[in-house]
LUMKEVEX-316626 format. One line per field, with one value per residue (C-alpha): z, y, x; residue number from 1. Coordinates in Angstrom, 3 decimals, always signed. Example, Ala and Ser with C-alpha at 12.3 -4.5 7.8 and 13.67 -1.06 7.14 Angstrom:
LUMKEVEX-316626
w	c(+7.800 +7.140)
v	c(-4.500 -1.060)
u	c(+12.300 +13.670)
num	c(1 2)
***
This chain:
LUMKEVEX-316626
w	c(+70.902 +68.270 +70.661 +73.593 +72.207 +71.398 +75.046 +76.628 +74.101 +75.560 +78.833 +80.454 +78.054 +76.035 +72.144 +70.933 +72.546 +69.722 +69.027 +69.596 +72.896 +73.818 +72.902 +74.646 +75.662 +75.982 +72.604 +74.186 +77.198 +75.234 +73.684 +77.384 +77.719 +74.422 +75.680 +78.654 +76.931 +74.796 +77.116 +78.789 +75.784 +75.065 +78.515 +80.243 +83.843 +83.395 +81.821 +84.265 +84.191 +83.659 +87.098 +86.391 +83.813 +82.523 +79.633 +82.431 +84.439 +81.995 +81.179 +84.310 +84.395 +80.914 +82.251 +85.319 +82.695 +80.605 +84.100 +83.894 +87.440 +89.083 +88.760 +85.003 +84.733 +86.987 +84.988 +81.513 +82.471 +83.473 +80.017 +78.073 +79.857 +78.423 +75.378 +75.097 +76.118 +73.970 +70.874 +71.560 +71.931 +68.837 +66.993 +68.200 +70.317 +73.563 +76.784 +78.966 +82.792 +82.532 +79.673 +81.781 +85.040 +82.985 +81.172 +84.371 +86.511 +83.735 +83.871 +87.726 +87.802 +84.842 +87.110 +90.465 +87.917 +86.487 +89.595 +91.797 +89.010 +88.911 +92.644 +92.859 +90.572 +91.591 +94.894 +93.659 +91.651 +95.105 +97.049 +94.311 +94.362 +98.279 +98.091 +95.604 +97.849 +101.084 +98.863 +98.007 +101.138 +102.390 +99.778 +100.530 +103.967 +103.400 +102.385 +105.357 +107.554 +106.020 +106.424 +109.754 +110.702 +108.751 +111.073 +113.750 +113.567 +112.560 +115.551 +117.783 +115.736 +116.471 +120.018 +120.132 +121.590 +125.717 +126.289 +129.254 +128.391 +128.014 +125.108 +122.914 +123.222 +123.005 +119.943 +118.446 +118.728 +117.848 +114.379 +114.328 +114.524 +111.755 +109.631 +110.040 +109.708 +106.370 +105.122 +106.254 +104.607 +101.583 +101.405 +102.228 +99.604 +96.730 +98.097 +97.955 +94.396 +92.875 +90.792 +89.212 +90.742 +89.981 +90.097 +90.997 +91.473 +95.595 +98.006 +101.462 +102.624 +101.540 +102.685 +105.768 +106.436 +105.622 +108.159 +111.044 +109.861 +110.136 +113.621 +115.259 +117.056 +119.049 +119.627 +121.506 +123.276 +124.818 +124.445 +122.543 +120.037 +116.367 +115.620 +111.726 +110.474 +106.562 +104.668 +100.468 +100.382 +96.511 +93.846 +94.030 +91.815 +93.889 +94.186 +96.531 +98.230 +98.857 +100.467 +102.390 +103.895 +104.782 +106.574 +107.701 +109.167 +111.048 +112.341 +113.752 +115.177 +116.750 +118.429 +119.842 +121.895 +122.283 +126.314 +127.301 +126.790 +124.894 +121.281 +118.064 +115.726 +111.670 +109.556 +105.864 +103.597 +100.043 +98.402 +94.641 +95.236 +97.543 +100.252 +103.399 +106.068 +109.914 +112.618 +116.380 +118.901 +123.030 +123.549 +125.866 +123.315 +122.531 +123.956 +123.220 +120.160 +119.021 +116.747 +114.587 +114.604 +113.828 +110.390 +110.309 +109.922 +113.163 +115.348 +118.212 +119.679 +122.527 +124.037 +126.122 +122.749 +120.824 +117.298 +114.743 +114.311 +110.740 +110.251 +109.782 +107.580 +105.480 +105.315 +104.470 +101.507 +100.245 +100.738 +99.408 +96.085 +95.416 +95.637 +99.181 +102.202 +106.020 +109.173 +113.015 +115.237 +118.688 +121.381 +124.513 +127.764 +124.962 +122.405 +118.522 +115.078 +111.918 +109.255 +105.809 +102.546 +98.467 +95.499 +94.497)
v	c(+75.924 +73.517 +70.742 +72.569 +73.521 +70.017 +69.210 +71.669 +72.464 +70.294 +69.556 +72.833 +74.836 +74.916 +73.826 +76.747 +79.137 +81.202 +80.789 +84.292 +84.047 +80.629 +81.197 +84.862 +85.913 +82.134 +82.298 +85.690 +84.080 +81.026 +83.285 +84.247 +80.616 +80.037 +83.323 +81.789 +78.778 +80.278 +82.165 +78.997 +77.868 +80.793 +81.069 +77.545 +78.019 +81.398 +81.160 +81.876 +82.155 +85.179 +87.007 +88.982 +87.743 +90.298 +87.805 +85.217 +88.319 +89.362 +85.852 +85.502 +88.731 +87.717 +84.373 +85.900 +88.280 +84.748 +83.292 +80.011 +78.507 +79.116 +75.183 +75.786 +78.731 +76.541 +73.148 +75.449 +75.718 +72.015 +71.464 +74.109 +72.064 +68.595 +70.365 +71.969 +68.101 +65.734 +68.146 +67.903 +64.201 +63.693 +65.703 +63.161 +65.485 +64.915 +67.338 +68.197 +67.982 +71.937 +72.522 +70.308 +72.581 +75.755 +74.793 +73.841 +77.022 +78.786 +77.277 +77.428 +81.279 +81.609 +79.942 +82.241 +85.469 +84.440 +83.371 +86.586 +88.827 +86.613 +86.512 +90.298 +91.284 +88.739 +90.599 +94.214 +93.195 +91.407 +94.258 +96.862 +94.584 +94.805 +98.703 +98.819 +96.752 +98.974 +101.725 +100.818 +99.786 +102.967 +104.918 +103.396 +104.339 +107.892 +108.350 +106.950 +108.411 +111.901 +111.857 +110.418 +113.684 +115.853 +114.649 +114.802 +118.222 +119.415 +117.986 +119.742 +123.199 +122.406 +122.239 +118.100 +116.950 +117.206 +119.991 +118.064 +114.290 +111.733 +110.319 +112.934 +113.686 +110.267 +110.237 +112.958 +111.472 +108.565 +109.804 +112.171 +109.232 +107.186 +109.785 +110.108 +107.015 +106.769 +109.716 +107.807 +104.977 +106.551 +108.608 +105.395 +103.358 +106.063 +106.338 +102.495 +101.981 +103.099 +105.766 +108.297 +111.201 +114.463 +116.452 +120.156 +123.272 +124.286 +124.973 +123.813 +127.057 +126.729 +122.891 +123.934 +126.767 +123.928 +121.547 +124.248 +125.426 +122.013 +121.364 +124.929 +124.573 +121.365 +123.218 +125.938 +124.027 +122.003 +125.003 +123.829 +125.828 +124.693 +126.445 +126.221 +126.683 +126.707 +126.771 +126.842 +127.246 +126.652 +125.159 +121.451 +119.440 +116.936 +115.888 +118.265 +116.791 +113.713 +115.627 +118.045 +115.007 +113.429 +116.310 +117.423 +113.930 +114.149 +117.538 +116.543 +113.646 +115.365 +117.724 +115.034 +113.275 +116.272 +117.053 +120.294 +123.896 +122.098 +122.607 +120.725 +121.779 +121.504 +121.981 +121.439 +121.381 +121.493 +120.392 +119.862 +116.189 +116.092 +117.338 +116.469 +117.455 +116.817 +117.194 +116.574 +116.158 +116.310 +113.343 +111.715 +109.120 +106.211 +102.893 +99.432 +97.900 +101.240 +102.504 +99.514 +99.376 +103.476 +103.174 +100.011 +100.622 +100.912 +101.031 +104.024 +104.967 +105.992 +103.798 +106.437 +108.752 +108.720 +108.038 +104.912 +104.664 +105.326 +108.691 +107.792 +104.743 +107.574 +109.411 +106.740 +105.552 +109.096 +109.563 +105.654 +107.425 +109.834 +107.408 +108.635 +107.125 +108.112 +107.008 +107.442 +108.770 +107.803 +110.291 +108.817 +111.065 +113.967 +112.818 +111.543 +113.342 +111.926 +112.552 +112.804 +112.655 +113.034 +113.094 +116.775)
u	c(+93.154 +91.175 +92.105 +91.303 +87.937 +86.977 +87.944 +85.786 +82.672 +80.043 +81.514 +82.599 +80.900 +77.489 +78.061 +75.917 +78.587 +80.161 +84.041 +84.961 +83.298 +84.885 +88.511 +88.430 +92.097 +93.300 +95.294 +96.764 +97.840 +98.915 +101.641 +102.865 +103.253 +105.088 +106.978 +107.938 +109.406 +111.412 +113.051 +113.980 +115.348 +117.468 +118.339 +118.539 +117.479 +115.579 +112.409 +109.289 +106.133 +104.673 +103.727 +100.587 +98.748 +96.445 +95.093 +94.478 +92.798 +90.580 +89.775 +88.509 +86.492 +84.613 +83.803 +81.744 +79.914 +78.752 +77.772 +80.587 +80.893 +84.322 +84.466 +84.632 +87.242 +89.585 +88.914 +89.201 +93.134 +93.784 +92.171 +94.253 +97.501 +96.113 +95.876 +99.530 +100.829 +98.925 +99.509 +103.095 +103.410 +101.043 +103.389 +106.431 +108.458 +110.079 +108.896 +111.665 +110.892 +111.753 +109.409 +106.631 +107.362 +107.257 +103.949 +102.360 +103.293 +102.262 +98.754 +98.880 +99.458 +96.439 +94.479 +95.403 +94.495 +91.620 +89.764 +91.104 +89.666 +86.638 +86.109 +87.119 +84.487 +81.619 +82.041 +81.705 +78.411 +76.991 +77.972 +76.486 +73.405 +73.432 +73.440 +70.684 +68.554 +69.145 +69.047 +65.155 +64.160 +65.005 +63.898 +60.226 +60.680 +61.019 +57.432 +55.701 +58.230 +57.580 +54.178 +54.172 +56.673 +54.008 +51.309 +52.931 +54.306 +50.374 +48.932 +51.435 +50.604 +46.815 +47.483 +45.999 +49.161 +50.384 +52.906 +54.560 +54.260 +57.593 +55.462 +55.104 +58.973 +59.924 +57.822 +59.414 +63.092 +61.840 +60.843 +63.673 +66.286 +64.382 +64.555 +68.372 +68.726 +66.933 +68.846 +72.347 +71.581 +70.869 +73.793 +76.282 +74.257 +75.309 +78.568 +79.215 +77.559 +80.664 +79.051 +80.881 +81.843 +80.440 +83.819 +83.341 +85.704 +86.084 +88.404 +88.941 +87.524 +84.193 +84.084 +85.234 +82.807 +80.119 +81.305 +81.232 +78.085 +76.417 +78.192 +78.243 +74.687 +75.755 +79.199 +77.676 +74.927 +78.402 +80.965 +83.119 +84.917 +86.255 +89.650 +90.425 +93.884 +94.343 +97.532 +97.591 +94.058 +94.017 +91.216 +90.203 +88.522 +86.555 +83.032 +81.812 +79.084 +80.922 +83.900 +81.210 +79.905 +83.116 +84.685 +81.273 +80.752 +84.337 +83.851 +79.973 +81.956 +85.015 +82.169 +79.919 +83.272 +84.864 +84.680 +82.584 +84.154 +87.029 +88.339 +88.097 +91.031 +90.071 +93.443 +94.151 +96.777 +97.022 +100.544 +101.755 +100.596 +98.039 +95.138 +95.527 +92.404 +92.635 +90.122 +91.535 +88.963 +89.522 +87.526 +90.201 +91.593 +90.079 +89.512 +91.781 +90.542 +88.345 +90.827 +90.866 +86.748 +86.339 +85.489 +83.129 +79.453 +77.086 +79.948 +79.840 +83.383 +81.895 +78.739 +77.151 +76.603 +73.241 +73.593 +73.579 +77.778 +77.590 +79.078 +82.777 +81.615 +80.342 +83.578 +85.641 +83.294 +83.889 +87.240 +87.738 +85.627 +88.310 +91.159 +92.123 +92.583 +91.649 +93.108 +92.672 +95.642 +94.669 +96.247 +95.730 +94.509 +93.727 +92.071 +92.257 +92.885 +91.246 +93.690 +92.060 +94.103 +93.120 +95.363 +95.693)
num	c(1 2 3 4 5 6 7 8 9 10 11 12 13 14 15 16 17 18 19 20 21 22 23 24 25 26 27 28 29 30 31 32 33 34 35 36 37 38 39 40 41 42 43 44 45 46 47 48 49 50 51 52 53 54 55 56 57 58 59 60 61 62 63 64 65 66 67 68 69 70 71 72 73 74 75 76 77 78 79 80 81 82 83 84 85 86 87 88 89 90 91 92 93 94 95 96 97 98 99 100 101 102 103 104 105 106 107 108 109 110 111 112 113 114 115 116 117 118 119 120 121 122 123 124 125 126 127 128 129 130 131 132 133 134 135 136 137 138 139 140 141 142 143 144 145 146 147 148 149 150 151 152 153 154 155 156 157 158 159 160 161 162 163 164 165 166 167 168 169 170 171 172 173 174 175 176 177 178 179 180 181 182 183 184 185 186 187 188 189 190 191 192 193 194 195 196 197 198 199 200 201 202 203 204 205 206 207 208 209 210 211 212 213 214 215 216 217 218 219 220 221 222 223 224 225 226 227 228 229 230 231 232 233 234 235 236 237 238 239 240 241 242 243 244 245 246 247 248 249 250 251 252 253 254 255 256 257 258 259 260 261 262 263 264 265 266 267 268 269 270 271 272 273 274 275 276 277 278 279 280 281 282 283 284 285 286 287 288 289 290 291 292 293 294 295 296 297 298 299 300 301 302 303 304 305 306 307 308 309 310 311 312 313 314 315 316 317 318 319 320 321 322 323 324 325 326 327 328 329 330 331 332 333 334 335 336 337 338 339 340 341 342 343 344)
***
């Protein structure tokens, strides 16, 4: 490790970096290399490099926090390989082909795990920053939009707006849709930011009741009936706001796309290991290619319907935050079933 430190300090890393930060996980990673060599020495032909080096992964994460480039992380392992070989040769020892192969394979594995964790953490940070940016813009837009909406309502209340003009209707719809987009952007940014869940006790019946209430107006207007089936309605420990948002978006989407005078089915099951929520609509089935795009932001399953295409994306992020899954099953000619699963 002293030889490695001399190779990298002043070239790949600053001379002033403290040894404890510079060495980081590498001595423990070197122990993994030694263990692989000893395994090959004890059982010839058996020794293999570590397949999942937590030391290398931790090293990659630490280097990202310190501002290292990805190129430097890779070259650090090349320097470690050179230091190992030089140390052995300076000691007058011989290196067999098998030993050299193990050392090289270990270094390649270390690079792979370090780079993978570095990239994962970097991408997560970029996503967090992007979500913060979108949330900031949406929040800044909320105040002027609220003022514009209040001014519109005030003018209407005072009778200073035409009562039968297309322009007034277009203005009202524009204000409403823009406010909806701002609210949904704030919600999707909050869920995607990876903040800690605020878990509370609730039940599926309470979640379903809220979902029905949020969709009842449009359901009645379109003659759509919402049927609810519940099994084992036990206590849940979830982020109530996120789960309510997820189920509410699924139910509202189902009502929106279901044929008039039809039925939307909302089903829930609570078993020992999982909670399953299903929302089945009567939309007639999805077009080819729509299943794969269902949960992407700004994708509408039916282009003739209005909206921003964020409902299913919000539902997916809420489920992901709980460590669950969401999927859609297409029923051609009939409709589709959205299945939400959470760990119990």
